[in-house]
N, C-alpha and C positions, 0 to 999 in steps of 0.2 A: 573277358566273353570268351564264353563256347565258340568255335568254331564253327562258322555257318549257319547263324543265328540271323534272322531278318531282323531289319529293324521297328520292332515291335515295342512300343510304348508297355512297360511294365507294368501291372498295379503296385499301388503303396497301401502302408497301414491305412492312412486317410482312406481309399477308395473302396479297401475291405470296411472300413468303420460305416461309411456309407452306405453298403450294399447290406450290412446288418440291418440300416434301420429303414435301407426299401422292402427287408424281407421280415420285418417285427411281425405282419399279421398273416405271411403268407405260409409260414413252413411251421413245422413243429422245433421248439429246442428240447431235442433229444436227451434223455436224462443221459448222465455218467456215475457209472456205478463201481462198486467196488468187486473184484475179483478176489475171493479168498483162498483158491486152485491156487491162481498165478502168484498170490502177494506171497503165499507161503514158499512156493516151488525157491522166490528168486531172495524172500528173507527181506523184504522192502511191500510198497505198496502199488498192487496192477488198480487200475481202472479202465473201464470199459467204456468208450463212445458211440451211441446206442446208433448209429444212424442207418441202421436197418428197421428203427422205426419210425423214419421219418416220411415225409410223404411221398410217395408211390417208392415204397419202398428201400429207397437207397437216396445218400446223401446230394446226388446231380442234380436234386430240383433248386437249389441252394446257387447254384450258377446259371441255369437254364433261366430262372425270371429273374434273375438279375439283368442277364445279354436279353431275354426279348424285352424287357422295362425297358428299356434304356433305348432299343430299336423302336419301339412304337413311341416314344417319346419324339424320336427325331423324324416319324412318320414317313418315312419315303422307300417301304421295303415295297414289292409286291409280296412279301412269305419268305419265309425260312424255307431250307433244308439242312439237313446234318444224318451223317452215319452213325451208326448205333449196333453194339451189341445188346443192346438191349433198354441198359435202365438210363442212359442220356433221352433215348429214343422216347421214352414214356415222360423223362424229365420236362421235356421240351413240347409233346404231346400235351401235357399237361399247363404249363405256362401257355402255348399259344390259343389253347381253348379259353383259360380265364380272361387273355388280353384280347382274342378277339382275329390271331393272327394265324394266316392259312400255312401250314407246314405238311412237310414232305419229311419222310425219315427212309434213310436206308439202310437194310440189315442183314448180314449174311446169311447166305442158303441154310444154315447149320443154328439160326438163331434157337435157344430154348423155347419148346411153345411155351411156357407161362410167361415168357417175359415179352414174346411177339402176342398173345393174347392180350396183355397188359397196355400193350402199344396202342393197338387196334379198337381198344374201348374210346380211345379219343375220337374225335371228328380227323383226322388228318389224312394225309398216300404214304402207301407205305410199298417199298420197292423192294421186293427180296432176290437179293441178287451177290454171284460170287462169294469170295474168303472173306474172313475176317481182317487181311490185308487189306482188301480188294476195292471195298466198299466205298474208303475215302475220301479213294479218289475219281472213284465213281460220281461221287455225290457232289466233288467238286467242279467235277466236267457241267453235270444237271444245271448245277448252278449258275456258272457262265453262260449257260445254253436259255435256261428261262430264266434268265433277269432274276435271280432268286439269290438270297442275302447268305452263305456257307456262314454256320453255327457250328464252328469243331467242337469236339467236347475237350477239351483240353486247351487246344492253343490259341486262346484267346482274352484280353486283358478283362472280359467281365465276366467270364466263365470261373477264371480264377479268384476274381474278387469274392464271386458269391459265394465257391469252396471256403476259403479263407476263414469265413464266420464259422465254421465249425471251432479254428483255435479260438476265436473272441470265448464261448461259450465254455470252451476247458480249463480256460487258464483263470474263467470268472467264477469257475466253481472249484478250479484245482490251483487256485497260483502258483503253488509251490511246485508244480511239474515240473521234473528234472527233464526228463527224455519222452516223444510225441513219435509211435509208431506208425506208419500210416502205410496204408496197400498202393502200391503204382503200378499204374495203367500205361497212361499218356502226362501222368505227371501233372496234372491240372489241380488234385486233389491236395497233393504233397504239397506245392509250389504256393498253391493261398493260404497254406496251414504255415511253410514257412515262413513267408513274408510277415503274418501277422503275430504269429509266436514268436520270432528274432526282432519285431519289431517294439513290441512287449520287453521282452525279455531277452537281450542278446547273448545268454548264456545257455539257454536251452538247450536242447541236444532235436535233432530232427533225423531220422533215419526211414527211408524210404526199403519198402522189404516187395520184391516179385517171386514169381515163380521161376525152379531152376528151367522151367518146356517153354517161358517166354519172356527171356533177359532181354531185351534189346535193348531198354533202357538203360541196366544195369552197364552195358560194355561201353555205351557213350558215355555217360556219368564218369566210369573209372576211365577212361580214354584221353577224356574231350575231346573228343570229335562224332562225328555222325556215323555208325556201324550198322547194317543192316546184319540181323541176325536171324535166319528161320526160326520159325513158332512149331513149336509141340502140340499137339492135345492136351490140357489140363483141366482139372477142376476149377480153376482156377480163371475160368473162359471169360468174364468180366473183364479181365486186365490185356489180352489179345490184341491184337491188332495193331502190333507197334508203335511207331508215333513219327512223325511229319517231319521232314527234315529243316530246319530251321525254326521250329518252335522254341518260342520261349519260352517254354517249362525247361528245357536242356540248358539256357542259360541261368535262369532260378535256379534249377538244382545243381549246375555245378556252384555256385555263390553261397544258396543257404542249405543246403541238405549236404549231415552232418556227414553220413552212411550210408551206404545203400545194402541190401541184402539179397542171397538167392537161397529159396527154401525148395524142397522136392515136395514132388507128390504128396509122400507119406507123413510125415509134418504137416503137410494141409491139411489132409483130411484128419488126423489126428486131432488137430487144434479145432476145425469143426465139430468134433464128437466133442471135445472137453467143453466146449462153450453150449452145446447143446445137453449136454448132462450134468456138467457143474456148475453152470451158470442159467439154464432153460433159455437158451438164446438160440435161434433158428438164422442162421447166416448162410449165405453164399461162399464156394471158394475163394472168391475175391475178398470175400471179408477175414476172412478166416488165417489170412498169411500173415495179416498185421501179428496175433497171437502166435503164429509158427515160426515169427522170427523172435520172441521171447524163447520157445520150444527149444528151439536151435541151441539156443546157447544161456539157457537161464542164471549161471554165472556173472553173465555180461554186465548185468543189472540190478547183481545183488545190494541192497539197500537203499536202493535207488526208487524215489515217484515215478512212474508210469503210466502211460495213457497208449491203450492201444486201439485206434479207428474203426470200428467195424463198421464199412464202410457200405452195406448194404446183403439184405434178407431174400431176394428175387432168386429161385431156387425151386425147380420143380419135382415135387413129393417126391414123387418115384426118383428122383434121381437122388435127391435127400436121404431117402431110406437106403438107398441102394449103396452109398458111399459109409454112414453108417455099418451097416451090415460087413460091409466088405472090413471096415477096421476095426471089426468085435473079431473077425475071424483068424 
């Protein structure tokens, strides 16, 4: 057990399979496509799971709809509140709108304009305050003060179960997958994928990837204890915000994630450019880290069947074009 982890029930493969039934008509079952460029440099088969084409432009709707649906079934909430750098907020907004639940989203002051606009399209209350690290404690305090249900973007069994449905789709399409490479912020996506994938095939390898500029989970995972690490700005801003002490994702990752990798900014932007120019996929920096993990050491994956999860595609056009130009210069 990871030191300092709270006693919360960890979701099972059965929970993830039930989430898949719940989500069947609510989400897109996104494509899994072969990357010829990445397959060539690894002398293997590399596939991309295109969650950038998901509803709200990211995988987060899977967990949000699962969690809010369970809450609606219980019927005892005055509303929900969450903290988000963008994608989780959009997902909670859409799920709340479809289910008729009141929602409040706390976002950092410097959230991207495109993500903020996409949150505000839903009938939700948006509170803009503080840094990436400060929004989660603030949202939890407001939940207590206003008697709302706090829905973490990662530290919640139903969120993790919903995100795990990504792995069910991957292994249904490519059952011979050797390794799944996943971007890591708070760890909800990689935790759900690891539970589902290892439940179906204990030999499969799960690798998490973080930006060197935002490496908190990496250091917690490596040391097997909670370590606070100062974050710097990164093009993978969707992975910023650290992680809550006691999060169940820490325990799950330590138990089921086989390796954690850090990638530098230049490798992330290079991955973003390759995905756009070679694969025709426009993704955000947080999604590009999975492919950056391959580019960092392609020899490591030689001859394997690999899936890289492209977690989202919500990026401002001006930011995207600037990153492409900077990579070309």
